[in-house]
TIVO-484179 format. One record per atom (N, C-alpha, C): residue in one letter; x, z, y. Coordinates in steps of 0.1 Angstrom, whole numbers, plus 2048, in hexadecimal, padded with zeros to 3 digits. Example, Ala and Ser with C-alpha at 12.3 -4.5 7.8 and 13.67 -1.06 7.14 Angstrom:
! residues 2
<a; <884; 84E; 7C7>>
<a; <87B; 84E; 7D3>>
<a; <884; 84E; 7DF>>
<s; <880; 847; 7EA>>
<s; <889; 847; 7F5>>
<s; <881; 84F; 800>>
//
This chain:
! residues 221
<m; <6A9; 8F4; A9F>>
<m; <6AD; 8F3; A95>>
<m; <6B8; 8FB; A8F>>
<a; <6B5; 901; A85>>
<a; <6C0; 90A; A7B>>
<a; <6CA; 906; A7A>>
<n; <6D5; 90B; A7A>>
<n; <6DF; 906; A74>>
<n; <6E2; 90B; A64>>
<r; <6DF; 8FC; A5C>>
<r; <6E4; 8FF; A4D>>
<r; <6F2; 903; A4A>>
<t; <6F7; 90D; A3F>>
<t; <702; 90D; A3B>>
<t; <706; 909; A30>>
<q; <711; 900; A2B>>
<q; <70F; 8F9; A1F>>
<q; <71D; 903; A1A>>
<r; <71B; 907; A12>>
<r; <725; 90B; A09>>
<r; <72D; 907; 9F9>>
<l; <73D; 905; 9FC>>
<l; <742; 8FD; 9F5>>
<l; <743; 902; 9F0>>
<q; <747; 8FA; 9DD>>
<q; <74A; 8FE; 9CF>>
<q; <756; 8FB; 9CC>>
<k; <75C; 8FD; 9CB>>
<k; <76B; 8FB; 9C7>>
<k; <765; 8F7; 9B8>>
<p; <76A; 8E6; 9B5>>
<p; <76A; 8E1; 9A8>>
<p; <770; 8EB; 99D>>
<t; <76C; 8ED; 992>>
<t; <772; 8F3; 984>>
<t; <778; 8EF; 97E>>
<a; <785; 8EF; 97A>>
<a; <78E; 8E6; 970>>
<a; <787; 8E9; 960>>
<n; <789; 8DD; 959>>
<n; <785; 8E1; 948>>
<n; <78F; 8E6; 941>>
<i; <78F; 8F4; 940>>
<i; <79C; 8F9; 936>>
<i; <798; 8FA; 92B>>
<t; <79F; 8F8; 921>>
<t; <79C; 8F8; 915>>
<t; <7A5; 901; 90C>>
<l; <7A1; 90D; 90B>>
<l; <7A7; 916; 905>>
<l; <7A9; 914; 8F6>>
<g; <7B5; 915; 8F0>>
<g; <7BE; 914; 8E3>>
<g; <7C5; 921; 8E3>>
<f; <7C2; 927; 8D0>>
<f; <7C8; 92E; 8CD>>
<f; <7D2; 92E; 8C2>>
<y; <7DC; 935; 8C3>>
<y; <7E8; 933; 8BA>>
<y; <7E0; 935; 8A7>>
<s; <7E4; 92A; 89D>>
<s; <7E1; 932; 893>>
<s; <7E8; 92D; 889>>
<n; <7EF; 93A; 87F>>
<n; <7F3; 934; 874>>
<n; <7F5; 92A; 86D>>
<a; <7E9; 927; 86B>>
<a; <7E5; 91A; 863>>
<a; <7E7; 90E; 865>>
<k; <7E8; 909; 875>>
<k; <7ED; 900; 880>>
<k; <7FD; 900; 87D>>
<d; <801; 90C; 87D>>
<d; <815; 90C; 880>>
<d; <816; 908; 872>>
<d; <810; 90D; 867>>
<d; <812; 90A; 856>>
<d; <812; 8F9; 851>>
<g; <808; 8F8; 859>>
<g; <806; 8E7; 85C>>
<g; <80E; 8E1; 85F>>
<l; <815; 8E5; 86A>>
<l; <81F; 8DA; 872>>
<l; <82B; 8DE; 869>>
<q; <82D; 8EA; 864>>
<q; <83A; 8ED; 85D>>
<q; <83A; 8E4; 852>>
<s; <82F; 8E2; 845>>
<s; <82E; 8DC; 840>>
<s; <831; 8CF; 83D>>
<r; <829; 8C5; 848>>
<r; <82A; 8B8; 84C>>
<r; <839; 8B8; 84D>>
<l; <842; 8BB; 858>>
<l; <84F; 8BB; 85B>>
<l; <853; 8BD; 84E>>
<k; <858; 8C5; 847>>
<k; <85B; 8C6; 839>>
<k; <859; 8B8; 831>>
<l; <84F; 8B6; 82E>>
<l; <850; 8A7; 829>>
<l; <851; 89A; 82B>>
<e; <854; 89D; 838>>
<e; <85B; 890; 840>>
<e; <86B; 890; 83F>>
<a; <86F; 89E; 83B>>
<a; <87C; 8A0; 83D>>
<a; <880; 89F; 82B>>
<d; <87A; 89F; 827>>
<d; <87B; 89E; 813>>
<d; <87A; 88F; 811>>
<l; <870; 886; 81B>>
<l; <86F; 87D; 812>>
<l; <878; 871; 81B>>
<r; <880; 87A; 828>>
<r; <88D; 870; 82C>>
<r; <897; 871; 81E>>
<v; <897; 881; 81C>>
<v; <8A3; 87E; 812>>
<v; <8A0; 87A; 804>>
<a; <88D; 876; 7FB>>
<a; <88D; 872; 7EE>>
<a; <890; 866; 7F6>>
<v; <88E; 85D; 800>>
<v; <893; 84D; 803>>
<v; <8A0; 84B; 7FF>>
<e; <8AA; 852; 807>>
<e; <8B5; 854; 80C>>
<e; <8BC; 855; 7FD>>
<k; <8B5; 85B; 7F3>>
<k; <8BC; 860; 7E8>>
<k; <8B4; 85A; 7DB>>
<k; <8AC; 84F; 7DD>>
<k; <8A4; 849; 7D4>>
<k; <89A; 852; 7CB>>
<q; <897; 85F; 7CA>>
<q; <890; 869; 7C9>>
<q; <882; 863; 7C1>>
<f; <87D; 855; 7C2>>
<f; <872; 852; 7BD>>
<f; <875; 848; 7B1>>
<y; <867; 847; 7A7>>
<y; <868; 841; 79C>>
<y; <85C; 837; 79E>>
<l; <85B; 82C; 794>>
<l; <84C; 82B; 78E>>
<l; <849; 829; 782>>
<v; <83C; 82B; 783>>
<v; <837; 827; 776>>
<v; <82D; 818; 77C>>
<y; <82A; 817; 76A>>
<y; <825; 80B; 76C>>
<y; <813; 80B; 764>>
<q; <80A; 809; 769>>
<q; <7FF; 806; 766>>
<q; <7FC; 7FD; 759>>
<p; <7F7; 7FB; 751>>
<p; <7F2; 7EF; 748>>
<p; <7EA; 7EA; 751>>
<q; <7EA; 7D6; 74E>>
<q; <7DE; 7CF; 74F>>
<q; <7DA; 7C7; 742>>
<v; <7CB; 7CF; 73E>>
<v; <7CC; 7C2; 731>>
<v; <7C2; 7B8; 72D>>
<d; <7C5; 7B0; 72A>>
<d; <7BD; 7A7; 723>>
<d; <7B6; 7AA; 71A>>
<l; <7A6; 7AE; 71E>>
<l; <79C; 7AE; 715>>
<l; <799; 7AB; 70A>>
<s; <79A; 79A; 70E>>
<s; <793; 790; 704>>
<s; <79D; 78F; 6FA>>
<a; <7AD; 791; 6FE>>
<a; <7B0; 792; 6F7>>
<a; <7B9; 7A1; 6F0>>
<d; <7B3; 7AB; 6F6>>
<d; <7BA; 7B3; 6F0>>
<d; <7C8; 7B9; 6F3>>
<k; <7CF; 7B6; 6FF>>
<k; <7DE; 7B7; 6FB>>
<k; <7DD; 7BA; 70D>>
<i; <7EC; 7BF; 70C>>
<i; <7F0; 7C2; 71A>>
<i; <7F6; 7B4; 71F>>
<i; <7F6; 7B4; 72D>>
<i; <7FA; 7A7; 733>>
<i; <801; 7A6; 740>>
<g; <7FF; 7B1; 742>>
<g; <808; 7B7; 74F>>
<g; <807; 7C5; 752>>
<v; <80D; 7C5; 75C>>
<v; <80F; 7D8; 764>>
<v; <80F; 7D8; 773>>
<e; <80C; 7E0; 776>>
<e; <809; 7E4; 78C>>
<e; <815; 7ED; 788>>
<a; <81D; 7EC; 794>>
<a; <827; 7F3; 794>>
<a; <825; 801; 79E>>
<l; <824; 810; 79A>>
<l; <81C; 815; 7A2>>
<l; <829; 822; 7A5>>
<l; <82C; 825; 7B7>>
<l; <837; 82F; 7B9>>
<l; <833; 83C; 7B8>>
<r; <83C; 847; 7B4>>
<r; <83D; 853; 7B2>>
<r; <843; 85B; 7B4>>
<w; <846; 865; 7B8>>
<w; <84E; 86E; 7C0>>
<w; <84B; 87D; 7B8>>
<r; <857; 880; 7B6>>
<r; <85A; 88E; 7AF>>
<r; <865; 899; 7B5>>
<h; <85D; 8A1; 7BB>>
<h; <862; 8AC; 7CA>>
<h; <871; 8B0; 7BE>>
<p; <87B; 8B5; 7C5>>
<p; <889; 8B7; 7BF>>
<p; <884; 8C3; 7BC>>
<q; <87D; 8CB; 7C2>>
<q; <875; 8D9; 7BA>>
<q; <870; 8D9; 7B0>>
<g; <868; 8CB; 7AA>>
<g; <864; 8CD; 79E>>
<g; <858; 8C7; 7A0>>
<e; <84F; 8C3; 7A9>>
<e; <83E; 8C0; 7AD>>
<e; <842; 8B0; 7B2>>
<s; <836; 8AD; 7A8>>
<s; <833; 8A0; 7AA>>
<s; <829; 8A0; 7B4>>
<v; <82E; 897; 7BC>>
<v; <823; 897; 7C9>>
<v; <81C; 88A; 7CA>>
<p; <80F; 88E; 7CB>>
<p; <808; 880; 7C9>>
<p; <80B; 873; 7D6>>
<p; <807; 867; 7CD>>
<p; <80A; 85D; 7DC>>
<p; <802; 85E; 7E3>>
<f; <7F6; 860; 7E6>>
<f; <7EC; 862; 7F2>>
<f; <7ED; 86F; 7FB>>
<r; <7FC; 878; 7F9>>
<r; <802; 87F; 7FE>>
<r; <80F; 87A; 804>>
<f; <818; 870; 800>>
<f; <823; 870; 805>>
<f; <822; 866; 80C>>
<i; <81B; 853; 807>>
<i; <81B; 849; 808>>
<i; <81A; 847; 818>>
<p; <80E; 84D; 81A>>
<p; <808; 84D; 82A>>
<p; <816; 851; 835>>
<v; <81D; 860; 82F>>
<v; <828; 863; 837>>
<v; <830; 858; 838>>
<l; <835; 854; 82D>>
<l; <83F; 84A; 82E>>
<l; <83C; 83C; 83C>>
<e; <833; 83A; 837>>
<e; <82D; 82C; 841>>
<e; <82B; 833; 852>>
<e; <82C; 841; 851>>
<e; <827; 844; 861>>
<e; <837; 846; 865>>
<i; <843; 84C; 85F>>
<i; <84E; 851; 865>>
<i; <854; 840; 864>>
<g; <852; 833; 85D>>
<g; <85A; 82A; 85B>>
<g; <863; 827; 851>>
<l; <861; 830; 84A>>
<l; <865; 82C; 83C>>
<l; <862; 822; 830>>
<i; <854; 820; 832>>
<i; <852; 815; 829>>
<i; <857; 809; 826>>
<n; <85A; 803; 82D>>
<n; <861; 7F3; 82D>>
<n; <86D; 7F9; 821>>
<e; <874; 803; 827>>
<e; <885; 804; 819>>
<e; <87E; 808; 80D>>
<l; <875; 811; 810>>
<l; <86E; 812; 801>>
<l; <869; 808; 7F8>>
<g; <863; 801; 804>>
<g; <85E; 7F8; 7FD>>
<g; <865; 7EA; 7F1>>
<d; <86F; 7E3; 7FE>>
<d; <879; 7E0; 7F5>>
<d; <882; 7E4; 7EB>>
<w; <881; 7F1; 7E8>>
<w; <886; 7F5; 7DE>>
<w; <87B; 7F7; 7D0>>
<i; <86E; 7F7; 7D5>>
<i; <865; 7F5; 7C9>>
<i; <868; 7E9; 7C6>>
<l; <864; 7E0; 7CB>>
<l; <863; 7D3; 7C8>>
<l; <871; 7CC; 7BC>>
<e; <87D; 7D4; 7C0>>
<e; <887; 7CF; 7BA>>
<e; <889; 7D4; 7AC>>
<e; <880; 7E1; 7AE>>
<e; <884; 7E9; 7A0>>
<e; <878; 7E5; 798>>
<a; <86F; 7E2; 79E>>
<a; <863; 7DC; 796>>
<a; <865; 7D0; 792>>
<c; <86E; 7C7; 795>>
<c; <875; 7BA; 791>>
<c; <87D; 7B9; 785>>
<r; <889; 7C7; 789>>
<r; <890; 7C6; 781>>
<r; <88A; 7CD; 76E>>
<q; <881; 7D6; 772>>
<q; <878; 7D8; 766>>
<q; <875; 7CC; 75E>>
<q; <871; 7C2; 765>>
<q; <868; 7BA; 761>>
<q; <873; 7AD; 756>>
<v; <87D; 7AF; 760>>
<v; <888; 7A2; 758>>
<v; <88C; 7B0; 74C>>
<q; <88F; 7BB; 74F>>
<q; <891; 7C1; 742>>
<q; <88B; 7BD; 734>>
<w; <876; 7C1; 734>>
<w; <873; 7BF; 72F>>
<w; <86E; 7B1; 728>>
<q; <871; 7AB; 731>>
<q; <871; 79D; 72F>>
<q; <87C; 795; 720>>
<a; <888; 79C; 724>>
<a; <890; 79C; 71C>>
<a; <891; 7A3; 70D>>
<e; <888; 7AD; 70F>>
<e; <883; 7B3; 6FE>>
<e; <877; 7AB; 6FC>>
<g; <86F; 7A0; 701>>
<g; <86A; 79A; 6FD>>
<g; <85A; 79A; 703>>
<f; <856; 7A9; 707>>
<f; <84D; 7A8; 70D>>
<f; <849; 79F; 71E>>
<m; <842; 793; 719>>
<m; <83E; 78D; 726>>
<m; <834; 793; 732>>
<l; <835; 79C; 738>>
<l; <82C; 7A2; 742>>
<l; <82D; 79D; 753>>
<r; <824; 79D; 758>>
<r; <821; 79E; 766>>
<r; <821; 7A7; 768>>
<m; <82D; 7A7; 776>>
<m; <82E; 7B1; 780>>
<m; <829; 7B1; 78A>>
<g; <81D; 7BA; 78D>>
<g; <817; 7C0; 798>>
<g; <820; 7C8; 7A3>>
<v; <81D; 7C7; 7AB>>
<v; <826; 7C9; 7BA>>
<v; <81D; 7CC; 7C6>>
<n; <819; 7D7; 7CB>>
<n; <810; 7DC; 7D6>>
<n; <81C; 7D9; 7E7>>
<l; <814; 7D6; 7ED>>
<l; <822; 7CD; 7FB>>
<l; <816; 7D7; 807>>
<s; <81C; 7E2; 80B>>
<s; <818; 7E7; 815>>
<s; <80F; 7DF; 822>>
<p; <806; 7E4; 82C>>
<p; <80A; 7DA; 83A>>
<p; <811; 7DA; 83E>>
<a; <81D; 7E7; 847>>
<a; <82A; 7E6; 848>>
<a; <831; 7D8; 840>>
<q; <830; 7DC; 834>>
<q; <837; 7D1; 82F>>
<q; <838; 7C2; 82F>>
<f; <82A; 7C2; 82D>>
<f; <823; 7B2; 82D>>
<f; <826; 7AE; 83B>>
<d; <827; 7B8; 845>>
<d; <828; 7B1; 850>>
<d; <834; 7B0; 856>>
<q; <83F; 7B4; 84D>>
<q; <850; 7AD; 851>>
<q; <84F; 7A0; 853>>
<a; <858; 7A0; 862>>
<a; <859; 78E; 862>>
<a; <865; 787; 856>>
<d; <86C; 78F; 850>>
<d; <875; 78A; 849>>
<d; <870; 78B; 838>>
<l; <865; 78F; 838>>
<l; <85D; 796; 82A>>
<l; <861; 788; 821>>
<i; <85F; 77A; 823>>
<i; <865; 770; 81C>>
<i; <86F; 76E; 817>>
<t; <878; 771; 820>>
<t; <885; 771; 81A>>
<t; <88B; 77B; 810>>
<k; <886; 788; 816>>
<k; <886; 795; 80C>>
<k; <881; 793; 7FD>>
<i; <878; 78C; 7FC>>
<i; <874; 78E; 7EB>>
<i; <879; 785; 7E5>>
<e; <87E; 774; 7EF>>
<e; <886; 76A; 7E9>>
<e; <891; 770; 7E2>>
<a; <898; 777; 7EC>>
<a; <8A6; 783; 7E8>>
<a; <8A5; 786; 7D9>>
<i; <899; 792; 7D9>>
<i; <895; 797; 7D1>>
<i; <895; 793; 7C1>>
<i; <892; 787; 7C0>>
<i; <890; 77E; 7B6>>
<i; <89A; 77B; 7B5>>
<q; <8A3; 775; 7BD>>
<q; <8AD; 76E; 7B9>>
<q; <8B7; 77C; 7B2>>
<k; <8B9; 785; 7BC>>
<k; <8BF; 78F; 7B4>>
<k; <8C1; 795; 7A5>>
<t; <8B0; 796; 7A6>>
<t; <8AB; 798; 798>>
<t; <8AA; 794; 78D>>
<g; <8A6; 789; 78E>>
<g; <8A9; 779; 785>>
<g; <899; 77D; 783>>
<i; <88F; 783; 785>>
<i; <883; 780; 780>>
<i; <87D; 773; 787>>
<h; <871; 76E; 77B>>
<h; <86B; 764; 780>>
<h; <861; 764; 787>>
<a; <861; 75C; 794>>
<a; <858; 75C; 79E>>
<a; <848; 762; 799>>
<q; <848; 755; 791>>
<q; <83B; 759; 788>>
<q; <833; 765; 781>>
<s; <83F; 76E; 77E>>
<s; <83E; 773; 778>>
<s; <839; 785; 786>>
<l; <83B; 77E; 78F>>
<l; <838; 78A; 797>>
<l; <829; 78A; 7A4>>
<e; <825; 792; 7A3>>
<e; <816; 794; 7A8>>
<e; <818; 79A; 7B3>>
<l; <815; 797; 7BE>>
<l; <812; 79D; 7CD>>
<l; <808; 7A1; 7CF>>
<e; <807; 7AF; 7D2>>
<e; <7F5; 7AF; 7D9>>
<e; <7F5; 7BB; 7E4>>
<i; <7EB; 7B6; 7E9>>
<i; <7E8; 7BB; 7F7>>
<i; <7DB; 7C3; 7F6>>
<t; <7DA; 7C9; 800>>
<t; <7C9; 7CA; 7FF>>
<t; <7C1; 7C3; 809>>
<e; <7B3; 7C6; 808>>
<e; <7A8; 7B8; 80E>>
<e; <7AD; 7BE; 81B>>
<s; <7AC; 7CD; 822>>
<s; <7AB; 7CC; 82F>>
<s; <7B6; 7CA; 835>>
<l; <7C4; 7C7; 82C>>
<l; <7CE; 7C1; 837>>
<l; <7CA; 7B4; 836>>
<a; <7C8; 7AC; 82D>>
<a; <7C7; 79E; 82A>>
<a; <7BC; 79A; 839>>
<m; <7B2; 7A5; 839>>
<m; <7AD; 7A0; 844>>
<m; <7AE; 7A2; 854>>
<h; <7BC; 7AD; 852>>
<h; <7C1; 7B2; 85C>>
<h; <7C5; 7A7; 86A>>
<n; <7CB; 79C; 867>>
<n; <7C9; 793; 86B>>
<n; <7C8; 782; 85F>>
<p; <7BF; 77F; 862>>
<p; <7BE; 777; 852>>
<p; <7C6; 768; 853>>
<e; <7C7; 768; 85E>>
<e; <7CA; 758; 862>>
<e; <7DC; 759; 85C>>
<a; <7E3; 762; 860>>
<a; <7F2; 764; 85E>>
<a; <7F2; 76A; 84F>>
<t; <7EB; 770; 848>>
<t; <7EB; 773; 839>>
<t; <7EA; 769; 837>>
<i; <7E1; 760; 837>>
<i; <7E3; 753; 82E>>
<i; <7EC; 74D; 830>>
<e; <7F4; 74B; 83B>>
<e; <800; 742; 83D>>
<e; <807; 74A; 833>>
<t; <80C; 75B; 835>>
<t; <819; 760; 82C>>
<t; <814; 75C; 81F>>
<l; <809; 75F; 818>>
<l; <804; 75B; 80B>>
<l; <808; 753; 806>>
<q; <806; 747; 80E>>
<q; <805; 738; 809>>
<q; <816; 736; 805>>
<k; <81C; 73D; 80C>>
<k; <82F; 739; 80C>>
<k; <830; 744; 7FF>>
<l; <82A; 74E; 7FD>>
<l; <830; 756; 7F1>>
<l; <829; 74C; 7E3>>
<r; <81E; 746; 7EA>>
<r; <818; 73C; 7DB>>
<r; <821; 732; 7DA>>
<q; <825; 72E; 7E3>>
<q; <830; 723; 7E4>>
<q; <838; 726; 7DC>>
<m; <843; 734; 7D6>>
<m; <84E; 738; 7D5>>
<m; <84C; 739; 7C6>>
<g; <83F; 73A; 7C1>>
<g; <837; 73D; 7B4>>
<g; <834; 74A; 7B1>>
<c; <831; 750; 7BD>>
<c; <82A; 75B; 7BC>>
<c; <81D; 760; 7B7>>
<k; <81B; 767; 7B2>>
<k; <80B; 768; 7B1>>
<k; <804; 770; 7BA>>
<i; <7F9; 772; 7BD>>
<i; <7F1; 777; 7CA>>
<i; <7E5; 782; 7C8>>
<a; <7E6; 78F; 7C9>>
<a; <7D8; 797; 7C5>>
<a; <7D4; 79D; 7D1>>
<i; <7C7; 79E; 7D7>>
<i; <7C4; 7A4; 7DA>>
<i; <7BC; 7B2; 7D6>>
<d; <7BD; 7C0; 7DB>>
<d; <7B7; 7C6; 7D5>>
<d; <7AC; 7CD; 7E2>>
<d; <7A7; 7D0; 7DA>>
<d; <798; 7DC; 7E1>>
<d; <78E; 7D0; 7E9>>
<f; <78D; 7C6; 7E0>>
<f; <783; 7B9; 7E9>>
<f; <775; 7C4; 7E5>>
<g; <771; 7C1; 7F2>>
<g; <75D; 7C1; 7F6>>
<g; <75D; 7CD; 7FB>>
<i; <767; 7D2; 802>>
<i; <760; 7DE; 80A>>
<i; <767; 7DF; 818>>
<g; <76E; 7D1; 81C>>
<g; <76E; 7D3; 82A>>
<g; <769; 7C4; 833>>
<f; <770; 7BC; 834>>
<f; <766; 7B3; 83D>>
<f; <76C; 7A1; 839>>
<s; <76D; 7A6; 82C>>
<s; <772; 795; 82D>>
<s; <764; 78C; 827>>
<s; <766; 77A; 829>>
<s; <75B; 774; 826>>
<s; <761; 76E; 819>>
<l; <756; 763; 814>>
<l; <75B; 75E; 806>>
<l; <760; 750; 80B>>
<e; <75B; 74C; 81D>>
<e; <769; 744; 81F>>
<e; <777; 745; 81F>>
<y; <782; 751; 822>>
<y; <78B; 759; 824>>
<y; <78E; 758; 814>>
<l; <785; 75C; 809>>
<l; <788; 760; 7FC>>
<l; <78B; 753; 7F7>>
<l; <786; 746; 7FE>>
<l; <789; 739; 7F8>>
<l; <794; 734; 7FA>>
<r; <79A; 73B; 80A>>
<r; <7A4; 735; 811>>
<r; <7B3; 740; 808>>
<f; <7B0; 74C; 808>>
<f; <7BF; 751; 805>>
<f; <7C4; 74D; 7F6>>
<p; <7CF; 748; 7F7>>
<p; <7D3; 744; 7E8>>
<p; <7D2; 74C; 7DD>>
<l; <7C7; 751; 7D6>>
<l; <7C8; 75F; 7D0>>
<l; <7C8; 759; 7C3>>
<t; <7D0; 75F; 7BB>>
<t; <7D0; 762; 7A8>>
<t; <7CA; 76D; 7A3>>
<t; <7C9; 777; 7AB>>
<t; <7C1; 782; 7A5>>
<t; <7B5; 787; 7B2>>
<l; <7A8; 790; 7AA>>
<l; <7A4; 794; 7B6>>
<l; <79C; 7A1; 7AF>>
<k; <7A1; 7A9; 7B7>>
<k; <79C; 7BC; 7B1>>
<k; <78F; 7BA; 7B9>>
<i; <789; 7BE; 7B1>>
<i; <77A; 7C2; 7BB>>
<i; <77C; 7CE; 7B9>>
<d; <774; 7D7; 7C9>>
<d; <777; 7E7; 7CA>>
<d; <76E; 7EA; 7BD>>
<r; <771; 7FA; 7BB>>
<r; <76A; 802; 7AF>>
<r; <75C; 805; 7B3>>
<a; <759; 805; 7BE>>
<a; <74E; 808; 7C5>>
<a; <742; 7FF; 7BE>>
<f; <748; 7F0; 7BB>>
<f; <73C; 7E7; 7B8>>
<f; <73C; 7E6; 7A6>>
<v; <745; 7ED; 7A3>>
<v; <744; 7F0; 792>>
<v; <742; 7FC; 78F>>
<k; <745; 805; 794>>
<k; <73E; 810; 78D>>
<k; <730; 815; 788>>
<d; <727; 80F; 78C>>
<d; <71B; 812; 784>>
<d; <716; 805; 782>>
<i; <720; 7FA; 77D>>
<i; <71D; 7F1; 777>>
<i; <713; 7EF; 769>>
<t; <716; 7F5; 765>>
<t; <70B; 7FA; 754>>
<t; <701; 800; 75A>>
<r; <6FE; 806; 763>>
<r; <6EE; 80D; 765>>
<r; <6E8; 800; 770>>
<w; <6F2; 7F8; 777>>
<w; <6E8; 7EC; 77A>>
<w; <6E2; 7E4; 770>>
<t; <6E8; 7DE; 765>>
<t; <6E7; 7D9; 75B>>
<t; <6D3; 7DD; 751>>
<k; <6D3; 7E7; 754>>
<k; <6CC; 7ED; 74D>>
<k; <6BB; 7EC; 750>>
//
């Protein structure tokens, strides 16, 4: 019988080659600078709030506002929220800033009320902020500190946040409602919520996502 010779092949490793790119380096440097600038901005309170009116069309009058966060960079550039808010969440500063937003918005509502403008104040709660174990305590303290009536404060979360842990969400929202605060859910209709949970959430305002109403005039034709 003829001898058979087997050739053993050495396994080859999977090697990924990377090439240096100035664009990648510039992107990293830009991100690091943004993070550093945001840390300074939070420390020195370089942010400010603008207020989007909420109009009752049947009565043709403004009945409330929604507080929106803005940041003007010290160099004069106005940085859009979609650029800096996700970074604030990633570096863990959104909770500290969220407390400041809530307090500033409450102070403004109290000032307007003293001037005769009875407006509801809407404030968004970020996912990280909503998940804080001491959220209720913080909100109670801010209400007491600013003197705002809880019934004049509307706290808003997104549908995706509400459905992340619906049972825990219901428990937290019920505590806020017991305090007298109004509750709004934004972006409704694009996530996984159901009518069952919609009935169980103690809501006062439901904001349907724009995707469901942008073509409403076409549907009615």
